[in-house]
C-alpha positions in Angstrom: -42.5 25.7 128.6 -42.8 28.5 126.0 -39.6 30.4 125.0 -38.9 33.8 123.4 -35.8 34.8 121.5 -33.0 37.0 122.7 -34.3 39.9 120.6 -37.8 39.5 122.0 -36.4 39.4 125.6 -34.5 42.5 124.8 -37.6 44.4 123.8 -39.5 43.0 126.8 -36.8 44.0 129.3 -35.6 47.2 127.5 -32.1 45.7 127.2 -29.7 45.2 124.4 -29.5 41.7 122.8 -25.8 41.6 124.0 -26.9 42.2 127.6 -29.4 39.5 127.4 -26.8 37.0 126.1 -24.4 38.1 128.8 -27.1 37.6 131.5 -27.9 34.1 130.1 -24.2 33.2 130.1 -24.0 34.2 133.8 -27.0 32.2 134.7 -28.9 35.3 135.8 -32.0 34.5 133.7 -33.4 31.3 135.4 -34.5 28.7 132.8 -32.7 30.1 129.9 -31.3 27.3 127.6 -28.6 27.4 124.9 -29.8 25.8 121.7 -26.9 25.6 119.4 -25.5 29.1 119.4 -28.8 30.7 120.3 -30.3 31.4 123.8 -33.9 30.7 124.4 -35.5 32.6 127.3 -38.6 31.4 129.2 -41.7 33.5 128.3 -42.4 34.2 131.9 -38.8 35.1 132.8 -38.4 38.3 134.9 -36.0 41.1 134.1 -32.6 40.3 135.6 -31.3 42.6 138.3 -28.6 45.0 137.3 -25.1 44.5 138.6 -25.1 45.8 142.1 -21.4 46.0 142.8 -18.2 47.0 141.1 -17.1 43.3 141.0 -20.2 42.4 139.1 -19.8 45.3 136.6 -16.2 44.2 136.0 -17.3 40.6 135.5 -19.9 41.8 132.9 -17.4 43.9 131.1 -14.8 41.1 131.1 -17.5 38.7 129.8 -18.5 41.0 127.0 -14.9 41.6 125.7 -14.1 37.9 126.1 -17.2 36.7 124.2 -16.5 39.2 121.4 -13.0 37.8 121.0 -14.3 34.2 121.2 -16.7 34.9 118.4 -14.0 36.5 116.3 -11.7 33.5 116.8 -14.5 30.9 116.2 -15.1 32.6 112.8 -11.4 32.7 112.0 -10.2 29.0 112.0 -7.3 29.8 109.7 -5.5 32.9 108.4 -7.6 33.5 105.3 -10.8 33.6 107.4 -9.2 36.0 109.9 -8.3 38.4 107.1 -11.9 38.0 105.7 -13.3 38.9 109.1 -11.0 41.9 109.5 -12.0 43.1 106.1 -15.7 42.9 107.1 -14.9 44.9 110.3 -13.3 47.6 108.1 -16.1 47.6 105.5 -18.7 48.2 108.2 -16.7 51.3 109.3 -16.6 52.8 105.8 -13.4 51.3 104.4 -13.1 50.3 100.7 -11.0 47.5 99.3 -8.6 48.4 96.5 -6.7 45.7 94.4 -3.0 45.6 94.5 -2.8 44.8 90.8 -4.6 48.0 89.9 -3.5 51.6 89.9 -4.1 53.5 93.1 -5.2 57.1 93.4 -5.0 57.7 97.1 -5.9 61.1 98.5 -6.3 62.7 101.9 -9.3 61.4 103.8 -9.3 58.0 102.2 -10.0 54.8 104.2 -8.9 51.8 102.2 -7.4 48.3 102.5 -5.5 45.9 100.3 -5.5 42.1 100.6 -2.6 40.0 99.3 -3.1 36.3 98.6 -6.2 36.1 100.9 -4.0 35.9 104.0 -2.4 39.3 104.5 -4.0 42.8 104.7 -2.8 46.3 104.9 -5.3 49.1 105.6 -4.8 52.9 105.5 -6.7 55.7 107.2 -5.2 58.8 105.6 -5.6 62.0 107.6 -7.2 65.0 106.0 -4.4 67.3 107.2 -1.3 65.3 106.6 1.7 67.8 106.6 3.7 67.6 103.4 6.8 68.6 105.4 6.2 66.3 108.3 4.2 63.2 107.2 4.2 60.1 109.3 2.7 56.6 109.4 1.4 55.0 112.6 1.6 51.3 112.1 0.4 48.3 114.2 1.5 44.9 112.9 0.3 41.5 114.0 0.0 38.0 112.4 -3.0 35.9 111.4 -1.4 32.5 111.3 -1.0 30.0 114.1 0.9 26.7 114.5 -1.1 23.9 112.9 -0.9 21.0 110.4 -1.1 21.6 106.7 -2.8 19.2 104.4 -0.7 17.7 101.7 -1.7 18.0 98.0 -2.5 14.2 97.8 -4.5 14.3 101.0 -6.1 10.9 101.4 -4.1 7.9 102.7 -5.1 4.7 104.5 -3.7 2.5 107.3 -5.4 -0.8 107.7 -9.1 0.0 107.4 -8.8 3.7 108.5 -9.1 6.6 106.0 -6.7 9.3 107.1 -5.6 12.8 105.9 -1.9 13.2 105.2 -0.6 16.3 106.9 2.7 18.1 107.7 3.5 20.3 110.7 3.2 24.1 110.2 5.1 26.1 112.8 6.2 25.0 116.3 3.2 23.6 118.0 2.8 21.7 121.3 2.1 18.4 119.6 0.2 16.5 122.4 -2.3 19.4 122.6 -3.6 18.4 119.1 -4.3 14.8 120.1 -7.6 13.3 121.3 -9.7 16.3 120.5 -12.1 17.1 117.6 -10.4 18.8 114.6 -11.5 20.1 111.3 -10.1 21.6 108.1 -10.3 25.1 106.6 -8.5 27.2 104.1 -8.4 28.2 100.5 -9.3 26.1 97.5 -8.4 26.8 93.9 -11.1 25.8 91.4 -11.2 25.7 87.6 -13.4 28.3 85.9 -13.4 27.7 82.1 -10.0 29.1 81.0 -9.1 30.6 84.4 -8.6 29.5 88.1 -10.3 31.1 91.1 -9.9 30.9 94.8 -12.7 30.1 97.3 -12.6 29.9 101.1 -13.8 26.7 102.7 -14.5 25.7 106.3 -15.4 22.0 106.6 -16.9 22.6 110.1 -19.1 19.5 109.9 -16.1 17.3 108.9 -14.5 16.0 112.1 -11.1 14.3 112.4 -9.1 12.9 115.4 -5.5 12.2 116.0 -5.7 9.5 118.7 -3.0 8.8 121.2 -1.8 5.2 121.6 -3.1 3.8 124.9 -0.7 3.8 127.8 -0.7 0.0 127.8 1.0 0.0 124.3 3.2 3.1 125.0 4.6 3.0 128.5 6.8 6.0 127.7 3.9 8.4 127.0 4.4 10.3 130.3 8.2 10.2 130.1 8.9 12.7 127.3 7.6 10.7 124.4 9.1 11.9 121.0 6.2 12.2 118.6 7.0 11.2 115.0 5.2 13.7 112.7 4.9 11.1 109.9 3.4 8.5 112.1 1.9 9.8 115.3 0.1 12.9 114.1 -1.8 11.8 111.1 -5.6 12.3 111.7 -8.2 9.7 110.8 -11.6 10.7 109.4 -13.4 7.4 108.6 -13.4 3.6 108.9 -14.0 1.4 105.9 -15.0 4.5 103.9 -12.8 5.7 101.0 -14.6 9.0 100.4 -11.9 11.6 99.5 -11.3 15.0 101.0 -12.0 16.5 97.5 -15.5 14.9 97.6 -16.1 16.7 100.9 -14.8 20.0 99.5 -16.9 19.7 96.4 -20.0 19.0 98.4 -19.3 22.0 100.7 -18.7 24.4 97.8 -21.4 22.8 95.6 -19.1 22.1 92.7 -17.7 19.1 90.8 -14.7 17.3 92.3 -13.0 17.6 88.9 -13.1 21.4 89.2 -10.8 21.4 92.3 -7.3 22.2 91.1 -5.4 22.5 94.4 -5.7 23.9 97.9 -4.0 25.4 101.0 -5.8 23.7 103.9 -5.0 23.5 107.5 -6.3 21.6 110.6 -7.9 23.6 113.4 -9.2 22.7 116.9 -13.0 22.7 116.8 -13.3 23.3 120.6 -14.9 26.7 121.1 -13.3 29.3 123.3 -14.7 29.9 126.8 -14.6 32.8 129.3 -14.1 31.7 132.9 -13.0 32.7 136.3 -14.8 34.2 139.3 -14.8 37.6 137.5 -14.8 36.2 134.0 -11.1 37.2 134.0 -9.8 34.5 131.8 -10.3 33.4 128.2 -9.2 30.0 126.8 -9.3 29.3 123.1 -7.3 28.2 120.2 -5.2 30.7 118.2 -5.0 33.5 120.9 -1.5 33.8 119.5 -1.9 36.1 117.6 -5.6 36.6 116.9 -5.9 38.4 120.2 -3.6 41.2 118.8 -5.2 40.9 115.4 -8.7 41.5 116.8 -7.8 44.3 119.3 -5.7 46.2 116.8 -8.4 45.9 114.1 -11.2 47.2 116.4 -9.0 50.1 117.6 -7.9 51.0 114.0 -11.5 50.9 112.7 -12.8 53.1 115.5 -10.0 55.8 115.4 -9.3 58.8 113.2 -6.3 61.1 113.2 -6.4 64.0 110.8 -2.6 64.6 111.0 -1.4 61.0 110.5 -1.6 58.1 108.1 -2.8 55.3 110.3 -1.9 51.8 109.1 -3.1 48.3 110.1 -0.9 45.5 108.9 -1.7 41.8 109.5 0.8 39.4 108.0 0.8 35.7 107.3 3.5 33.0 107.8 5.0 34.4 111.0 5.1 31.0 112.5 7.3 29.7 109.7 9.7 32.6 109.3 7.7 35.3 107.4 9.7 34.6 104.2 6.8 34.4 101.8 4.9 36.5 99.3 2.5 37.4 102.0 4.8 37.4 105.0 6.4 40.3 106.9 9.7 39.6 105.0 8.0 40.4 101.7 7.7 43.9 100.1 4.0 44.2 100.7 4.1 46.9 103.4 7.0 48.8 101.9 5.5 48.9 98.4 2.1 49.9 99.8 3.7 52.8 101.8 5.6 53.9 98.7 2.4 54.0 96.6 0.6 56.0 99.2 3.5 58.5 99.3 3.6 58.8 95.6 -0.1 59.5 95.3 0.0 62.1 98.1 3.2 63.6 96.8 5.0 62.9 100.0 8.7 62.1 100.3 8.9 58.4 101.4 12.2 58.7 103.3 10.9 61.7 105.3 7.6 59.9 106.2 9.4 56.7 107.3 11.9 58.7 109.5 9.0 60.3 111.3 6.9 57.1 111.7 6.4 54.6 114.5 5.7 50.9 114.4 4.0 48.7 117.1 4.8 45.1 116.6 2.0 43.2 118.5 2.4 39.6 119.4 1.5 37.9 122.6 4.1 37.1 125.4 4.6 34.5 128.1 2.8 35.0 131.4 4.2 33.7 134.6 3.2 30.0 134.7 1.2 29.0 137.8 3.2 25.7 138.2 6.6 26.8 137.0 7.1 30.5 137.8 10.9 30.0 137.9 10.9 29.7 134.1 10.5 33.5 133.8 13.0 36.3 134.7 12.5 37.1 138.4 12.3 40.8 137.8 11.0 41.2 134.2 7.9 39.1 134.1 4.4 39.6 133.0 1.0 38.5 134.3 -2.4 38.1 132.7 -4.8 41.0 133.2 -2.0 43.4 134.3 -1.8 45.3 131.1 0.4 45.6 128.0 3.7 43.7 128.0 6.6 45.7 126.5 9.1 43.1 125.3 12.9 43.4 125.3 15.7 41.2 124.1 19.4 41.8 124.4 20.1 40.1 121.1 17.6 42.2 119.2 14.9 39.5 118.8 12.5 42.3 119.8 12.7 45.8 118.4 12.1 47.7 121.6 14.7 50.1 122.9 14.7 52.8 125.6 13.3 55.5 123.3 10.6 53.5 121.6 9.5 51.9 124.9 9.4 55.3 126.6 7.2 56.7 123.8 4.8 53.7 124.1 4.8 54.0 127.9 3.7 57.6 127.6 0.9 56.5 125.2 -0.2 53.8 127.7 -0.1 56.4 130.5 -2.3 58.8 128.5 -4.8 56.0 127.9 -4.7 55.0 131.6 -3.6 51.5 130.5 -1.1 49.6 132.8 2.1 48.2 131.3 4.8 45.7 132.3 8.2 44.7 131.0 9.1 41.3 129.7 12.5 39.7 129.0 13.4 36.0 129.0 15.7 34.6 131.7 19.3 35.1 130.6 19.8 31.4 130.3 16.7 30.8 128.2 16.5 31.3 124.5 13.3 33.1 123.6 11.4 33.4 120.4 11.2 36.4 118.0 8.4 38.0 116.3 7.7 39.8 113.0 8.8 43.3 114.1 12.5 42.6 113.6 11.9 40.9 110.2 9.7 43.8 109.0 12.4 46.4 109.9 14.7 44.8 107.3 12.1 46.0 104.8 11.0 49.3 106.3 13.2 50.9 108.9 10.8 52.5 111.4 11.2 53.3 115.0 9.6 50.3 116.6 8.5 48.8 119.9 7.5 45.1 120.5 4.5 44.6 122.7 2.0 41.8 123.5 -0.5 40.4 125.9 0.4 37.9 128.5 -0.8 34.4 127.9 -0.2 30.8 129.0 0.5 27.7 126.8 1.6 29.6 123.8 1.5 27.3 120.6 -0.8 24.9 122.3 -4.0 24.2 120.3 -5.9 25.7 123.3 -4.3 28.7 125.0 -5.2 31.0 128.0 -5.1 34.7 128.4 -6.8 37.5 130.4 -10.0 39.2 129.4 -9.1 42.5 131.0 -6.1 42.7 128.7 -8.5 42.8 125.7 -9.8 46.2 126.7 -6.3 47.4 127.7 -5.0 46.6 124.2 -7.9 48.2 122.4 -7.5 51.4 124.6 -3.8 51.5 124.0 -4.0 51.0 120.3 -6.7 53.7 120.1 -4.5 56.1 122.0 -1.6 55.3 119.7 -3.6 55.8 116.5 -5.1 59.1 117.8 -1.8 60.5 119.0 0.8 62.6 117.1 4.4 61.6 117.7 6.6 64.5 116.6 10.4 64.0 116.2 12.6 67.0 116.9 16.3 65.9 117.2 16.5 63.8 120.3 13.1 65.0 121.5 9.8 63.2 120.9 6.6 65.1 121.5 3.4 63.1 122.0 0.2 65.1 121.6 -3.4 64.6 120.5 
């Protein structure tokens, strides 16, 4: 059998390469085979029939959005790679990177971004007609980190004949979801360069580790609420009777001497690739959907939208899963200092700009569970593929109030995007997100929103593919709208 490439098939059938890949994924090109990450199409294959029903068209659209998100997540195993990939999205759309440690000279019409410590980014699209008397920022904030295990500085350890990697828990993960599956390591390495040090990103994708469960014969309590000991039960092994160090692997990957490695910030990640599934391709399952789903959708919307009257801002923070109190977390001065510098360069009054601004805190929420629907509030519950979740909490864990929610509801209506309301059951303590923490630094009118998902903080989560488009459309509408404050009236125009 002779095969042709996706690109060659696209020319043959007069279809885009993306359409060819979608048809292959759906099994609509008989004989097509997946070799690694590349589809091979039989040379004598016939052009696939177009979708002939609304259901098929919906399935194709869901598949496209789902596959795009899967690709982004696969390329973003840890926060620093997510920020790198967001930077690349912005660069392709004409944004320029500026360094925080240098003087800025922002002006109307600029499209710029700043990265702090490789794991946090703030980007600005400064409108050409920003009003000196009525300036405003439109901000969407999300976070790039996810629960995981962080590698300790002295990484290698042994038990009996096994070589292991010494790790500590990062964030509140569902521990069993990390066991008995292929894991790897990625992050940031600091290397010695003559009389300086320099950071490099590393993804040891060919380096596989496992955290094995104890067999049920030795642990009869495994199905009775077993309490995992983080220092004993969750240490991954990488080799047997082989003492090669992690630094050797890093040095080989980066093509440098082991002695040049000064230190690192490395994390485990689940190597299992995401999938799109369901009769209409309506579900996506992957690692790190919380919160890369919001990172991806807000980045796409931001990069594709202009607003001559506003200063649009994309802010993606690190360390949300461990409290945000870091140099690059939402509790740092990064966003505030960046806003101040923009106002200074544009000769805008910071306090006026902030008072006229609006923040969308975007972090996923808890969908009704198919086996335990009673865990959610009977009246304020959310479902996958039913639109944006607007989140409320009586204790202030979420920033939404009646006004901010009403404004965002109008934005969703204008974008023809459905929305739903989420609160926890009154007897269940819920989590918080980075919106409330950020408001202690910059006091903006704010709403907390997210996308419904299952198994939050598992190493493999599930969400709805239709919600990907809903989020992109809602964020685009937000970024292209003008929210004008006039006393107790809020006018929303384009």
